[in-house]
N, C-alpha and C positions, 0 to 999 in steps of 0.2 A: 748637736749642737743644741737648736731652737726647740727640737722637739720631745728631747730627754723630759719634758713637763706634761708633752701629750702623748705617756705611753709610746716613745719613740717612735710614734704615726706621724706621716709626712701628712698634714693638711693640705687638703684639696679644694677645688670651684675659687670664685671671683671674689667670694668673701674675705680673702689671703688678699691682703695690697701690699705691692713692693715697690719699691724708689731704686730706680736705676739712672746712678750719678753718672751724665757722662755716654747717655746712649746709644752717642753715636749715628753714623747715617744709616748702617745695615740694622738696627733695631734687635740685638740678637739674643742678649736677658730677653727681654719682653717676649719674644718670640716661643726661645725652650722651655721659660717657664708658664708661656701659656699652653702650649700643648703638652709640656709634661701633664702638668696640674691644675691644670685650668686658673693660674693666677689670673690677677689684673695688677696693672702696672701701670705708673705714673713713669717715665723716664726726660730726663733737665738736658741739656750740652748746651756750650757757651757758645756754639756754635749756629748761627741761623741757618746754613747751609742742610748741614747734619739733620738737626728738624724737620727741615722741609723732606728730605729725603729719607726719612721714619716717617714722618706724616704722610705719604705716600704711601708708603710698603704696608701700612696700617690700613688703609681707605682701601686699597687692591687686593687685600687678605678677609673675605668674610667673617674670617673665626676669632681676628684681633679687631671686626669692628666693637667701639662701644666700651673694650675690655684693655686699651692701652691710649693712654692718657700723654701730648708732648710738652713739654714747659721750658720754652725757652730761660736760661740763666744770664739774666739782664745787666747782672754782675761778675764781674768770670772771677774775683778773689775771694767771693763764699759759693758756699757746697749745700747748703740744706738753706741757709737765711733765703728769702725768698721763693723757693721752692713752695717747701710744704707749710702749708695756710694754716692759719690759728684754726682751735678744734679739729685740724685733720689725723691720721693717725696711720701707720703702716706698722705691718707685720715686719718688714725686712726691707733694708737698704742694702744695695749690690754697686760695687763699683771696677772699677778694674781700672788705677791712678795714667796715670802717664808714668811713662818708665823713664824716658831720659832728661837731664837738668837743662839741656838747651840744645839748638839746632844740631848744633855741629856734632855734638853727641850723637844723634838719633842717627846722622847720616854717616857716622863713623860705624857706628853700631849696625847700619842697613847693608854699610858696603861689607862688613865682616859677615855677616850671614848672606848676601848675594855669592859671597866669595866660596864659603863654604856645602854654598848648595849649589853651584858649576863647577867646585875643584880647580875652578882656577880665580889669579884675582880679578880683582871687578875695582875702578879707579873710580864709576860715574855713581855721586849717592843719589841714585833714584829712590824714593823713599817707598816700598815694596808692604807685602801685608797687607794693603788698604787701609793703615793709618793715613790720615792724617795732620797735619801739623800739633793742632794744639791736643790731640789723642797721644800723641807719644812723644811728647816731650811740655814741662811749663819750668817756670824757675825754681829751683830748690830739688824739682824732681820727686820720683816716687816717694822719697824720704820726707820732703818737705808738704809736699801735698795731703799724704796721709797725717801727718801731723795736723795740719790743717780743722781737717774731718773731725778728728779726732777732738780736739780742742771745741770746735761748732756743733760736736753731736750733743755736748752738755745740757746746751742751747734748749734743744727737745727731746730733754731726757725721757719725759712720758709721753712724746707721740710718738715713741719708735719700740717695740720691742726690741728688737738683735737688727744693731749697725753692723756689717761688714765692708770687709776691703779685700781684694787678691793682692797680697803681695809678692814680687816677682823673685826680687835681691834678699838673698839670705841676710845679709849685711843689713839692711832696714829694719829688722825687726827688735834690736838692739833700743833703736831707739821711741819704734812705735811703744814696745811694752813698757819705757819710762813713761810716755805721753800718756798713758792709758792706767798708769798706776798716781802721777799725778789730777789723774781725770775724775781718781776714784768711781774708775765703776764697777759695780756689783758683781761681773764676772766675764770674763772673756775665756777666750777657744780657740785655739789654733788647729787649722784644719791641715794636715797637709797631704799635697798636689805632684803626684808624674805624668808625665808622658816624654816617653821614650826616654829623649838625654836629659828634657827642661825638667827642672822642681819647680815648684811656686808651692804656695799655701793662702790660705785663707785667714785672714784674722778676725774674729767677730768678738761682738761686746753688748754687755748689756747695762741700764742704768736701774731696770726694775730690782726688786726684791722678790726672792724664789715666790713670797704671800701677792707678789703683786705679780707675780708673770701666771701665777695658776688662776688668780682671777680675769687676767685677761686672755688664757683660754678659755674658761666657760663662758663668759660673758662677748667675747667676737667669734672665738669657733664653733664652740658647739651647739648655743643655743640662735 
């Protein structure tokens, strides 16, 4: 993906800045990215409780101090606006978007998962896997959320090298590709993933031309 212009070498260190959209209470992506590659992170979320929880994790882990910053998104309909500041740049944005289109759909999905895990019918719609309401569902679900993300990313075309998001539903891909085409991205990638019986993929896109990508690497990663 983003490393083809860097001789396929993953850049490391805090000079690599990532933005995690919907960081959540557990701060998972920043923890993994910092541990594995030493990257620095900004994590955003619309839930003040999630931000407080993630902030506590950062404060209690010396290795994360000064390397992870949390920002509250005050406008739930915005994704990058209000988070990416003027003249601020990120090498990568990440997101695990809300999967379901409604609370009812989220509860029904949870019931199916619990039933499959327990090999018996479960009727109490208790949300599992640590997901909070805003993490599991939003109006329009994954498809509409990612469409909004792609449209808004155009406004920050020079602020980020690669935008990316997890796509859980294969049926979502058609509309995602259409949105990317409409937004006139320069390059896009789809990275398939599989874990057990679950398949998903990461879709990434950039507005930078090949020359601009090379300049980004030279000025921000090497120097």
